[in-house]
N, C-alpha and C positions, 0 to 999 in steps of 0.2 A: 468757396462756391463761385464758379466762373460763369455759369449760365444765368443770365439776368432774366430770361423768360420764365424760369420756375421760381424766382425769388418771391414774387407776389402771387398769392393764391386767389384771394378775392377781397373785395371791399366790404367792410362791415356796415350794415344799415340797421342801426338800432337807435333808440331814443337818446341814449347817452352819446353815441357817436355823432348824431345830428346836432345835439346841443354843443358839443366841443367844436364841431365844424363852424357853427355860426359865431360862437364867442371868440375863439382864438385861432381860427383859420387852420385847423388841424384835421387831417383825414386819418381814418383808422383802417388798417388792412390786416387780414390774416396772412402770415408769411410762412415760408418754408422754415423748418426748425433749424437748419444749418445756415440760414442767411444771416449775415452780419449787417451792421448799420450802414456800412459803405455800399454793400450790394443793394440794399433796399433803396438807398438814396439814388444810386445810379439807375436802378430800374424805374423808379417813379419819374425821374427827370427825362429818361429816354422815351418812355411810353406815353406820358401825359404832357410833355413839352412845357414843364414848369420848373421853377427854381426852388429847391428845398433848403429851408433854414436849418432844421435839426430833425433828428430821428430818435425816438425813444422806443425801446422794446420791452415787452413783458411776456413771461411764460405763464399761461393760465393752466393750472393743474386740472386734470380731468376729475369730475365728480363721480362718486359712487351712486349707483341707482339700483333699486330693488324692484323686481316684478315677482310678487308672490314670495316664495322661499329662495329664489335665485337672486344673486347679486352680480353686478357687473360694473365695469369702470368705463366712463367715456374717455376718449383720447385727449391728451394734453395738446393745446395749440399755442402758437406763438403769435402775438399781436404786435403791430408797429404803429405808433402814433407819429405821423409825418406832418410836421409844421412847415407850411409854405411861407416864402418870403412875402413881404407886404405887397398887395396888389395882385398876387397870383391866385388863380382859381382853376379848379378842375371841373369844367363845364359838363363833362360826360357823366360824372357822378352826382351832379346836383339836380338831375331831372326827377 
């Protein structure tokens, strides 16, 4: 994946992601399914002007949902846990 502007889709704002952010300085992003760790690291460093220590990725499988007699499946998403170097912060996402 060469285009860094589509590697990161959005930042995750949940209770778990906020707790991880406070404890170990790690931010959580939903990323494109074809983005690898190097692409994610380059995109975060370029757009937020911070230094990244490490990137961990996970694929969250879509859950099955029912509405009456009909069943459907939610889409699978890929998440990236981006740990910043000591002293680095993303002030845009902390508001």
